[in-house]
Every structure is written in C-alpha cells, then in structure tokens.
C-alpha positions as CSV (number, residue, x, y, z in Angstrom):
1,M,113.3,84.8,80.6
2,K,112.9,81.0,81.2
3,T,111.5,78.5,78.7
4,L,110.2,75.0,79.0
5,F,113.0,73.8,76.8
6,D,115.9,75.1,79.0
7,R,118.6,72.6,80.0
8,T,118.5,72.8,83.7
9,R,118.7,70.7,86.9
10,I,116.5,69.3,89.6
11,G,118.9,69.4,92.5
12,R,122.0,67.5,91.3
13,L,120.1,65.9,88.4
14,P,120.7,67.3,84.9
15,M,117.5,67.8,82.9
16,R,117.2,68.3,79.1
17,N,114.0,70.3,79.6
18,R,111.3,71.1,82.2
19,F,108.8,68.4,81.1
20,I,108.2,65.4,83.3
21,R,106.0,62.4,82.5
22,A,104.1,62.0,85.8
23,A,103.4,58.5,87.1
24,V,100.9,56.2,85.4
25,T,100.4,52.8,86.9
26,D,102.0,49.9,85.0
27,R,100.1,46.6,85.0
28,T,101.8,43.3,85.5
29,Y,100.6,40.1,87.2
30,D,103.8,38.9,88.9
31,G,105.4,42.2,90.0
32,Y,108.1,41.9,87.3
33,I,108.9,44.3,84.5
34,S,107.5,43.0,81.2
35,N,108.9,43.5,77.7
36,A,105.7,45.5,76.9
37,I,106.5,47.9,79.8
38,I,110.0,48.4,78.6
39,K,108.8,49.1,75.1
40,N,106.3,51.7,76.4
41,Y,109.0,53.5,78.4
42,A,111.3,53.5,75.4
43,K,108.6,55.2,73.4
44,L,108.1,57.8,76.1
45,A,111.9,58.5,76.2
46,E,111.9,58.9,72.4
47,S,109.2,61.6,72.8
48,G,111.7,64.2,74.1
49,V,110.4,64.4,77.7
50,G,113.0,65.5,80.2
51,A,112.3,62.9,82.9
52,I,109.9,60.0,83.5
53,V,108.5,59.1,86.9
54,T,107.5,55.4,86.8
55,G,104.1,54.1,87.8
56,M,103.8,53.4,91.5
57,T,106.2,50.6,92.4
58,L,105.5,48.3,95.3
59,V,108.0,48.2,98.2
60,D,106.4,45.3,100.0
61,G,106.2,41.7,98.7
62,E,102.9,41.1,100.4
63,E,101.2,43.6,98.1
64,K,102.5,41.7,95.0
65,I,99.0,40.1,94.8
66,L,98.1,43.5,93.2
67,P,98.7,43.7,89.4
68,I,101.4,46.4,89.9
69,V,105.2,46.5,89.3
70,A,107.3,45.8,92.4
71,L,110.8,46.5,93.5
72,C,110.8,44.7,96.9
73,S,113.9,42.5,96.5
74,D,117.0,42.0,94.5
75,S,115.2,39.5,92.2
76,F,113.4,42.5,90.6
77,V,116.5,44.5,89.8
78,S,117.5,43.0,86.5
79,G,114.1,43.8,84.9
80,H,114.3,47.3,86.2
81,W,117.8,47.6,84.9
82,K,116.6,46.8,81.4
83,L,114.0,49.5,81.8
84,T,116.4,52.2,82.9
85,E,118.8,51.3,80.2
86,A,116.2,51.7,77.5
87,V,115.3,55.1,78.8
88,H,118.9,56.4,79.3
89,K,119.7,55.7,75.6
90,H,117.6,58.8,74.8
91,D,119.2,61.2,77.4
92,V,116.1,61.0,79.6
93,R,116.1,60.7,83.4
94,I,114.0,58.1,85.1
95,I,112.7,58.2,88.7
96,A,111.2,55.1,90.4
97,Q,108.0,56.1,92.3
98,L,107.9,53.9,95.5
99,A,104.6,53.2,97.2
100,Y,102.8,51.2,99.8
101,I,99.1,51.1,98.9
102,G,97.3,49.7,101.8
103,S,93.5,50.2,102.1
104,Y,93.3,52.4,99.0
105,T,92.8,49.2,97.0
106,A,90.3,46.4,97.8
107,V,93.1,44.2,99.2
108,G,90.8,42.7,101.9
109,N,89.4,40.2,99.3
110,N,92.7,39.3,97.7
111,G,94.6,36.4,99.0
112,G,93.6,37.0,102.6
113,L,95.8,40.1,102.8
114,V,94.5,42.5,105.5
115,A,95.0,46.2,104.8
116,I,97.0,48.2,107.3
117,A,96.7,51.9,107.8
118,P,97.6,54.6,110.4
119,S,94.2,53.9,112.1
120,S,91.3,51.5,111.8
121,V,89.3,53.7,109.4
122,P,87.6,52.3,106.3
123,N,88.8,53.7,103.0
124,L,86.5,56.3,101.6
125,V,87.2,55.3,98.0
126,T,87.3,51.5,98.2
127,G,85.4,50.8,101.4
128,T,88.2,48.5,102.5
129,P,88.5,48.1,106.3
130,A,92.0,48.6,107.7
131,R,93.8,47.5,110.8
132,E,95.8,50.1,112.7
133,M,99.5,49.7,112.3
134,R,101.7,48.7,115.3
135,L,104.8,50.6,116.0
136,G,107.0,47.7,114.8
137,E,105.1,47.7,111.5
138,I,105.7,51.4,111.0
139,K,109.4,50.8,111.3
140,L,109.2,47.7,109.0
141,I,107.5,49.7,106.2
142,Q,110.1,52.4,106.6
143,K,112.8,49.8,106.0
144,K,110.9,48.4,103.0
145,F,111.0,51.8,101.4
146,A,114.7,52.1,102.2
147,D,115.4,48.6,100.7
148,A,113.4,49.4,97.6
149,A,115.3,52.7,97.2
150,K,118.6,50.8,97.4
151,C,117.3,48.3,94.7
152,A,116.3,51.3,92.6
153,R,119.8,52.7,92.7
154,N,121.3,49.3,91.8
155,A,118.8,49.1,88.9
156,G,120.2,52.3,87.4
157,Y,117.4,54.7,88.3
158,D,118.4,58.4,88.6
159,G,116.4,58.8,91.8
160,V,113.3,57.7,93.6
161,E,110.0,59.4,94.5
162,I,108.1,58.7,97.7
163,H,104.5,58.5,96.8
164,A,102.9,60.4,99.7
165,A,99.8,61.6,97.8
166,H,96.4,60.3,96.5
167,G,95.3,58.5,99.6
168,L,98.0,55.8,99.7
169,L,99.6,54.8,103.0
170,M,102.1,57.6,103.3
171,S,99.4,60.1,102.4
172,Q,97.1,58.7,105.0
173,F,99.6,59.4,107.8
174,L,99.5,63.1,106.8
175,T,95.7,63.2,106.7
176,P,93.6,63.7,109.9
177,H,90.7,61.7,108.6
178,Y,92.8,58.5,108.3
179,N,95.3,59.2,111.0
180,Q,93.6,59.2,114.4
181,R,96.5,57.9,116.3
182,T,97.3,59.1,119.8
183,D,101.0,58.3,119.8
184,E,104.0,60.1,118.3
185,Y,102.7,59.4,114.7
186,G,99.3,61.1,115.2
187,G,97.6,64.2,116.3
188,S,99.6,67.4,115.4
189,I,100.9,67.9,111.9
190,E,104.4,67.5,113.3
191,N,103.5,64.0,114.4
192,R,101.5,63.1,111.3
193,T,104.6,64.1,109.2
194,R,106.9,61.9,111.3
195,M,106.3,58.8,109.2
196,L,107.4,60.6,106.0
197,V,110.4,62.3,107.7
198,E,111.7,59.0,109.2
199,T,111.1,57.1,105.9
200,H,113.1,59.8,104.0
201,H,115.9,59.5,106.6
202,V,116.3,55.7,106.4
203,M,116.2,55.9,102.6
204,R,119.0,58.4,102.7
205,E,121.0,56.1,104.9
206,A,120.4,53.2,102.4
207,T,121.2,55.1,99.2
208,G,123.7,57.8,100.2
209,Y,123.2,61.5,100.0
210,D,124.1,61.8,96.3
211,F,121.0,59.8,95.2
212,P,118.0,62.0,94.5
213,I,114.8,61.5,96.6
214,W,111.7,63.4,95.4
215,V,108.4,63.4,97.3
216,K,104.9,63.6,95.8
217,V,102.3,65.2,98.2
218,N,98.7,66.4,98.1
219,C,98.0,70.1,98.5
220,T,94.4,69.1,99.1
221,D,92.8,65.7,99.9
222,G,89.3,66.8,98.8
223,I,87.7,64.9,101.7
224,P,86.3,65.9,105.1
225,D,89.0,66.2,107.7
226,G,91.7,66.3,105.0
227,I,94.9,68.2,105.3
228,T,94.6,72.0,105.7
229,D,96.5,74.7,103.9
230,E,98.6,75.2,107.1
231,D,99.3,71.4,107.1
232,F,100.5,71.6,103.5
233,D,102.7,74.6,104.2
234,Y,104.3,72.7,107.1
235,I,104.8,69.6,105.0
236,C,106.6,71.6,102.3
237,R,108.8,73.4,104.8
238,T,109.7,70.1,106.5
239,L,110.6,68.5,103.2
240,K,112.9,71.4,102.4
241,G,114.4,71.1,105.8
242,I,115.2,67.4,105.6
243,G,116.9,67.8,102.2
244,A,114.3,66.3,99.8
245,D,115.5,67.0,96.2
246,A,112.1,68.0,94.8
247,I,108.5,68.2,95.7
248,E,105.8,67.1,93.2
249,I,102.6,68.8,94.1
250,S,99.3,67.1,93.2
251,G,96.0,66.5,95.0
252,N,92.5,65.2,94.7
253,W,92.0,66.1,91.0
254,T,88.5,64.6,90.6
255,P,86.6,67.9,91.1
256,H,88.9,69.5,88.5
257,A,88.6,66.8,85.8
258,F,86.6,69.0,83.4
259,K,88.3,72.3,84.1
260,S,91.1,73.8,82.0
261,G,94.4,74.9,83.3
262,A,96.7,73.7,86.1
263,Y,94.6,72.4,89.0
264,F,97.0,73.1,91.8
265,K,98.9,76.1,90.5
266,D,98.2,78.4,93.4
267,A,99.3,75.9,96.1
268,A,102.4,75.0,94.1
269,A,103.3,78.6,93.5
270,K,103.1,79.4,97.2
271,A,105.2,76.4,98.1
272,A,107.8,77.3,95.5
273,A,107.9,81.0,96.7
274,E,108.4,80.0,100.3
275,N,110.8,77.1,100.0
276,D,114.1,77.0,98.1
277,I,113.4,73.6,96.6
278,P,112.5,72.5,93.0
279,V,108.7,72.3,92.7
280,I,107.0,70.1,90.1
281,L,103.4,71.1,89.3
282,T,101.3,68.1,88.2
283,G,97.6,68.1,87.1
284,G,95.9,69.9,84.3
285,N,99.0,71.0,82.4
286,R,97.9,71.0,78.8
287,K,99.0,74.2,77.0
288,L,102.4,75.4,76.2
289,L,101.5,79.1,76.7
290,D,99.9,78.5,80.1
291,M,102.9,76.5,81.4
292,T,105.3,79.2,80.1
293,E,103.4,81.9,81.8
294,I,103.4,79.9,85.1
295,L,107.2,79.3,84.7
296,N,107.9,83.0,84.3
297,G,105.3,84.3,86.7
298,T,106.1,82.0,89.6
299,K,109.0,80.0,91.0
300,I,107.6,76.7,89.8
301,S,110.3,75.1,87.7
302,F,109.0,71.8,86.3
303,F,105.7,70.5,84.9
304,G,104.3,67.0,85.2
305,M,101.9,65.5,82.7
306,A,100.4,62.0,82.7
307,R,97.2,61.6,80.5
308,P,98.5,64.0,77.8
309,F,101.3,61.4,77.0
310,S,98.7,58.6,76.9
311,R,96.7,60.5,74.3
312,E,99.6,62.0,72.3
313,I,103.0,60.4,72.7
314,A,104.7,63.1,70.6
315,I,103.2,66.0,72.6
316,I,106.7,67.5,73.4
317,E,107.6,67.6,69.8
318,R,104.3,69.4,69.1
319,F,105.1,71.9,71.8
320,R,108.6,72.5,70.4
321,R,107.1,73.2,66.9
322,E,104.6,75.5,68.5
323,F,107.3,77.3,70.4
324,E,109.5,77.8,67.4
325,K,106.6,78.9,65.2
326,N,104.9,81.3,67.5
327,F,107.1,82.3,70.4
328,A,110.8,81.8,69.9
329,N,111.4,85.4,68.7
330,T,109.2,87.3,71.1
331,S,110.7,89.2,74.0
332,I,109.0,87.1,76.7
333,Y,111.3,84.2,75.8
334,V,114.6,86.1,75.5
335,M,117.1,84.5,77.9
C-alpha cells in the first residue's frame, strides 16, 4: 500500500514525499523577493515537505502596485534565484505560482490602474468594476504568463503553476458569471477554457517540454452561475489532453472553513479516477490518517496544505513520528 512518505514523482519531477505546501501570498512592496521571504521559505524547506508552491507571483508589471511578489521581467530573476537556492539545499522542490489578479483585488483605486476581466462584470468579492478585455489584451496576457514562466526557469524553479482558481483572471475566464463574452473566448465551456489552453501552449513554447507546468483550478466557485460539475470534468480532461503535468484541485473554501476533513475530496477523486494525471488535493487536509485513507482509497496522489504550516512549521515531522509510532507496522501500510 501507499504511504504519504513514499519517494515518488509528479510527472518528471522527483518528490521526497507526497506533502506539498500550497500557496500562501508573500507580501512585498516593490515586487522583489526580500530576505525575510527567503528565510521563511528556507524554514519551510527544513520542515521536510516534499514541494513548495510559492505565493501567487505577478506576471504583469502593471499589477506591481499590489504588495505581492512579481516575476514579470529579468530584473526579478536574481532574487528568485536566491529563493530557489535556499529551498534546494534541503532536497525540496519549488514551484512558482503565476497569476494575474485583475478585479479580484480593489485595483481601481490604486495608481489609476483599471481592472480588466473577461467581461465588464463587477467583482462579487471586492466590488471592483472591470473593463472587458480586448482580443489583443488576451494575447498580451498569455505572453506575459509565458515570459514569467521563462523567467521562473532561469531563476531555478522546478516548474510553474498557472493559478486558474479562486476568482483570479484565469479562473474568471472559466466561470460563466464573469465570462459573458460572445466571441471565441466565451459561451461554451470549450470557449471558456480556451484562454487557459492557449496560455499553457505559449508557456510550453517559452520553457520547453521538459519544464513542469501545473494548473490550479476550482472544482466549485461557490457563486451563482459558477462552473458546473460538467464544466469541471471538461476542464480536467482538457488539461490532461494538453499535457499539463499536474492538477491542483481547490475551490471556494469559505463554506467549509469550520468543517473537518478534505473539502474537495470527492471532486478530486473523480478527476483522478477519470484522468491519468497527478492530482493534488488542497483544502482541509489536517490529519495523517485521513490523508492516508484518501491516498489508498482513491487515485489522488498528493496533498496540499497551507494554513497548517503557518500554525505548525514542523507538522511533517509530527506526522512522521505519528506514522512511526502508530501505523508503520500495520498491514494497511505494507508496500
């Protein structure tokens, strides 16, 4: 049987175990990696986690007015190189999560930047109005993702993750509420997925086919006119078909915040069963036994955790002691 401490792989990427630190936003006021951020990631690497996904990293210099790390030009590469070097010293993989935020944050009042979105629909969370993107802007954002992915490779990252969840720009293209376009990027789920597919394609061209690209998607938006179960199934099939290296499955976690157990287990299990692609389940992973049962009862292979690391940096070591004390000699864990 499988254990959470197996040495395994996500696609072509070797992994020391099945634990992944899911993204937590890193704050900075100029877009550059600070020494404090590097120290934080070094501590995470020391914790024994298998891989770390960085906080969302901006691909567009115009969004640098936001207090978030950026990787939108070569000038940012040296700082990111120091970060990846600090993580790699501990045999830990690190993935740069690339994002365009758009109307999800209140950018309308910051420096005169006007939020762009698939359609002119105010953001349900921030209330920020948005201007519908022109076709040329869609292609430009795709190129910015590709340029950032190339920078990430040059900075020593082990791969990148397209953030297409949690209501950011890529997620909005997938979601009927925000995407009310009538051209080739709107309407059917095939058209709403086009932005993500084309972005993945230009990123592959920029980085080569040996550089891992993961994608984080919602299985539920938790809003009126959000993606349907059928939409989610199509998105996962499409990501498998275009050669994504892994799918991290998340969603609107707010309704689940006080519940125990993995929030999106059923959706992730279905995606893993129907698609021959590594699936990372993120949201609500707290207990070693629960994750081990999911690992052996489904085809889900990896587990993302964010807040648990913030509360207990040594959680992987605690899990290892728990495993060795209570489970290592039981038949369920026999390889």
